[in-house]
Backbone bond lengths (Angstrom), bond angles and torsions (degrees), N, CA, C in turn:
res aa  C-N    CA-C-N  psi(-1)  N-CA   C-N-CA  omega(-1)  CA-C   N-CA-C  phi
1 M - - - 1.445 - - 1.529 107.84 -
2 E 1.311 116.33 126.40 1.454 122.09 179.16 1.521 110.53 -97.18
3 S 1.298 115.75 138.20 1.457 121.38 178.25 1.523 109.69 -90.14
4 E 1.302 116.91 136.10 1.461 121.79 176.60 1.522 111.67 -99.74
5 L 1.317 117.39 -11.91 1.456 120.55 -177.59 1.522 109.35 -140.24
6 Q 1.313 115.16 124.51 1.452 121.00 175.73 1.521 107.71 -110.62
7 S 1.316 115.55 -179.32 1.461 118.12 176.93 1.517 109.99 -149.77
8 Y 1.322 114.82 150.19 1.452 121.39 168.33 1.514 106.11 -85.75
9 H 1.330 116.49 134.31 1.456 120.33 178.15 1.520 107.25 -114.05
10 Y 1.314 115.80 108.81 1.454 121.56 176.94 1.527 107.55 -84.32
11 V 1.322 115.53 102.94 1.455 121.92 -171.09 1.528 112.48 -62.89
12 L 1.323 117.75 -43.82 1.460 119.72 -176.95 1.519 112.33 -63.73
13 D 1.334 116.94 -35.15 1.466 120.97 179.65 1.524 112.44 -95.15
14 D 1.334 117.08 -7.40 1.463 123.46 -174.28 1.530 110.10 50.51
15 E 1.338 114.36 49.44 1.459 120.71 -178.39 1.524 109.28 -121.73
16 K 1.329 117.01 133.42 1.456 122.15 176.91 1.523 109.00 -110.28
17 I 1.334 115.34 129.28 1.452 121.83 179.27 1.527 107.60 -113.82
18 P 1.348 118.50 115.81 1.465 120.52 179.93 1.530 111.96 -66.09
19 V 1.339 115.41 140.85 1.459 121.58 -179.85 1.523 108.62 -138.75
20 P 1.335 118.25 120.28 1.467 119.27 175.27 1.531 109.08 -69.43
21 A 1.318 117.37 146.98 1.460 120.28 -177.62 1.520 110.90 -133.22
22 S 1.321 115.13 141.59 1.455 121.10 176.45 1.528 108.98 -87.02
23 E 1.325 116.41 175.12 1.467 121.59 177.93 1.531 110.10 -60.67
24 I 1.325 116.90 -40.43 1.464 120.93 178.86 1.520 110.26 -63.04
25 D 1.335 117.29 -43.52 1.461 120.98 178.31 1.523 110.93 -60.02
26 R 1.325 117.15 -44.62 1.471 120.68 -178.96 1.522 110.89 -61.03
27 D 1.339 116.42 -43.02 1.466 120.03 179.40 1.529 110.76 -63.69
28 W 1.341 116.66 -43.80 1.458 121.05 -179.66 1.530 110.49 -64.83
29 I 1.319 116.69 -42.57 1.466 121.02 179.75 1.523 110.40 -62.81
30 A 1.327 117.08 -46.15 1.467 120.70 179.72 1.526 110.64 -61.54
31 E 1.329 117.31 -42.86 1.462 121.29 179.20 1.528 111.09 -63.54
32 T 1.313 116.85 -43.56 1.465 121.37 180.00 1.524 111.51 -64.20
33 V 1.326 117.08 -45.24 1.465 121.09 179.08 1.524 110.20 -61.81
34 N 1.329 117.49 -42.65 1.465 120.54 179.17 1.527 111.63 -64.56
35 E 1.336 117.83 -39.81 1.466 120.78 177.64 1.526 111.51 -64.57
36 V 1.315 116.90 -43.42 1.468 120.79 179.24 1.527 110.23 -64.68
37 A 1.323 117.15 -43.46 1.468 120.93 179.17 1.527 110.80 -61.47
38 A 1.329 117.24 -41.67 1.463 120.65 179.11 1.529 110.86 -64.74
39 S 1.327 117.18 -40.41 1.468 120.66 178.25 1.522 111.45 -65.12
40 I 1.314 116.54 -40.07 1.466 120.28 177.89 1.522 110.02 -64.71
41 S 1.329 117.17 -44.69 1.468 120.92 179.33 1.524 111.44 -61.05
42 A 1.332 116.85 -36.82 1.463 121.48 -179.81 1.527 112.06 -85.13
43 Q 1.311 117.22 1.62 1.461 124.50 -178.34 1.529 111.54 55.69
44 E 1.336 115.78 41.38 1.462 122.36 175.98 1.524 107.95 -96.73
45 F 1.302 115.93 104.38 1.455 121.07 -177.83 1.525 108.93 -121.52
46 E 1.320 116.45 87.96 1.455 121.48 179.14 1.525 109.14 -75.43
47 P 1.324 117.87 133.46 1.461 119.50 178.47 1.528 110.91 -68.46
48 T 1.295 115.61 143.26 1.466 122.26 174.55 1.524 107.01 -128.33
49 P 1.327 115.94 72.35 1.463 119.58 -173.19 1.523 113.51 -66.70
50 S 1.311 113.88 142.48 1.462 122.50 171.35 1.521 106.50 -161.70
51 A 1.291 116.19 158.05 1.463 119.66 -179.16 1.523 111.06 -60.28
52 S 1.320 116.79 -39.90 1.469 118.91 -178.19 1.526 111.88 -71.90
53 A 1.329 117.96 -41.26 1.469 120.36 -179.55 1.528 111.25 -71.77
54 C 1.315 116.60 -46.28 1.462 120.56 -176.37 1.528 112.39 -67.74
55 G 1.303 117.58 -28.61 1.457 121.04 -179.25 1.516 113.54 -62.64
56 Y 1.338 117.36 -24.82 1.464 121.62 -178.38 1.528 113.36 -107.61
57 C 1.325 117.37 -3.93 1.466 121.02 -173.67 1.529 111.65 -78.99
58 D 1.328 115.85 133.65 1.464 121.31 179.04 1.530 112.68 -69.23
59 F 1.336 117.91 -17.38 1.462 121.57 -175.57 1.527 113.02 -102.77
60 R 1.332 118.28 8.99 1.467 121.57 -174.14 1.528 112.93 -61.07
61 I 1.321 118.29 -30.68 1.467 120.74 -178.47 1.528 110.72 -68.51
62 A 1.326 117.43 -36.25 1.456 121.84 -176.90 1.526 113.44 -96.08
63 C 1.313 118.76 -7.62 1.464 122.14 -173.19 1.525 111.49 -88.63
64 P 1.344 117.61 122.56 1.459 119.56 179.11 1.533 113.06 -69.94
65 A 1.318 118.04 -17.34 1.464 121.43 -179.30 1.523 112.67 -92.74
66 A 1.317 117.54 -3.91 1.470 121.26 -173.86 1.517 112.40 -62.75
67 E 1.329 114.45 138.42 1.464 121.94 173.29 1.518 107.16 -113.06
68 I 1.293 115.73 108.00 1.471 118.79 -177.19 1.509 110.01 -105.77
């Protein structure tokens, strides 16, 4: 079964915004989700430091990549 409508789910606000998707979008989304899942399974967590991300991270004190 193919989905014709996806949504962004903003977790902090618990809000879902519907987004129509093309075939290319569906393929890209599936590929991205599979890559992220594989990285999580392999416990590969590359830091992506930024002032906004690091400011809320519980590990910023111990992280050598943290930007505070």
